[in-house]
C-alpha angles and dihedrals in degrees: 000000000000090000094054093046092050094047090046090052090051091053094047101041120075094200126029131174119259094252092055090048092050091051092047091048091049088053093051088053092048088054091052094249101128092159093064093038099059100065090044092051094044088052090051089053096047092052086076095213102100116109119232092270090051095048088050089053093048093048091048091050090049089052091052091047092050089050090051088058093047098253096126095161090057087046093054090051092052093050092049088051089049090053090051093048096046116015090173094073118084096195097083092051087052095046091045092055091046092053093052087047095054089049089050091245091136098161090055090045090054091051090050094051091045090056087051095048091049088055096037107026093170095052108122092193094053093044091047094051090043092054095044089052092047087051091054089049091053095249093131097164091055089044090054091051098049097036087048089055091048091052089061089059102036101026102160100050109117092202093054090043089052092053091045090050090049090052091048090051091049092058092048099260096128100157091049088050091051093054093049094045092047088054089049090052090051090059095044114018091170094059105107095191091056092048092046090051090049087051090053091050093050091051092049089050089054095250095133103170096046088046092053089048091051091051089052089052092050090049089049088055092044117018090189095054095128097182090053090054091044096047091045087054090050091054092046092051089051088055090052095252096135092165092051091046092052090052091050093047091049089052090050092052091047087057095041117013091184096062099113097180089060091049091051091048088049089057092051093048093048089052089060093055118085114259095005099102095107093049089049091052091050091051096045092045090053089054094054091043089058094041115016091183092066096114096181092053089056088049093053090048086056091051093052093046091050089050088053091050098250099131098167089052090047092052092048092052093047089049086056091049096053091044088062095045108026094167094061109104094188092062092048091052088051091053092049091050091052091048092048089050090056093047095252095137097164093052090046090053090053093049091050090053089052091050090051090050090050092050092051087050089054094053 
C-alpha cells in the first residue's frame, strides 16, 4: 500500500524533495522497473540536497536499475561511485560483486567481495557471496573458511548450508559435509539441490545405498535434474550395474541433451554391455564431434575399438587422446601398450618416454 501511495504521489506532484524521489526510485527498483527508476534517481541526485549516505543509496539503486536493464558496465560504475560516496554502507560492495558474478567475471567478483569483507568482516552476506564465488573458482579451502564464517551468522539457511557442504566435500571432508547437508535437508526437505548435494556427499563417504536413495529423492523432487540422473549413473557404473547406469545416463540426457559428460559416460557404459559396442562407438564419436578436445572420449573410443579387434583404429584414437592431453602419463602408457601390441616397438618406446616425462612433470 505504501508503495502505491508513494508512486501515486510521484505521478501527481510536479516537484518533490530529494528524499521522496530517492524513496520512490528505490521502490521502482524493488519492483523490478529499472526504466522508471533511473530518471527519478537521477533527479534526486541532481537536487543536491542528499547527504553522503543518501547519495550512496541513490547511486546503489541506480546501479541495480542499470543492471535490470542489462547495462552491467554502467551498474559497476555506479556501485564504485556509491562506495566512494559512502564507504560505511556494505550494500554497494555486495551489489558490485553480484554484478560481476552474473556476467561470469568471477575473479573480479571475488575482489569486490574481499574489499567488502575487509571493511565489514562480520557481514554474513558478504562472507557468503565470497565463499560461493571461491567455490566456483575452485578455491575450496578459502570457500570453507568464508562459508563457515557466514554459517556462524546465518546458521539456519539451507542454501548457505548446501554451499558449505559442497565446499567441505571439495576439500575431502565428506562425513562433515553429510552432517551439514542432512541438517539443511531437515530445514528444507523439498529442495532438490540440497538433496542432490547430500547424495554426492554420501557417495564420496562410501555410503552407496543411502546415496542412491538420496539421488532418487532428488529426482522425485525434480524429474529434470540432469546432474542427479548423471551422478546416480556414475555410482551405478561404479557398482558394476552397467544397465542401470545406461538408464540413468539416458534420463540425464533427456533432461539436458547438451550434457557431454553424461553422453561420454553413456558410451562407456554401453561398451560394457554385450553387443552394444557399435552403439557405444556412435555415442562416443558424437561426443568428440561436438567437442574434439574431450581427451577421455577419444580414449574410450580406443578402448571400444580394441575390444572389437581394430588395433590400428584404437591406436589412432589413443593418439588423438594424448594430443589433447599431453601431460597425462596414463594416456601415454595406454598408447604405448597398443603400439607394443601391434609390434610397433620403436613407437612404443617413444610413448613410454613421453609417459615418464609426464610423470616427472606431475611430481
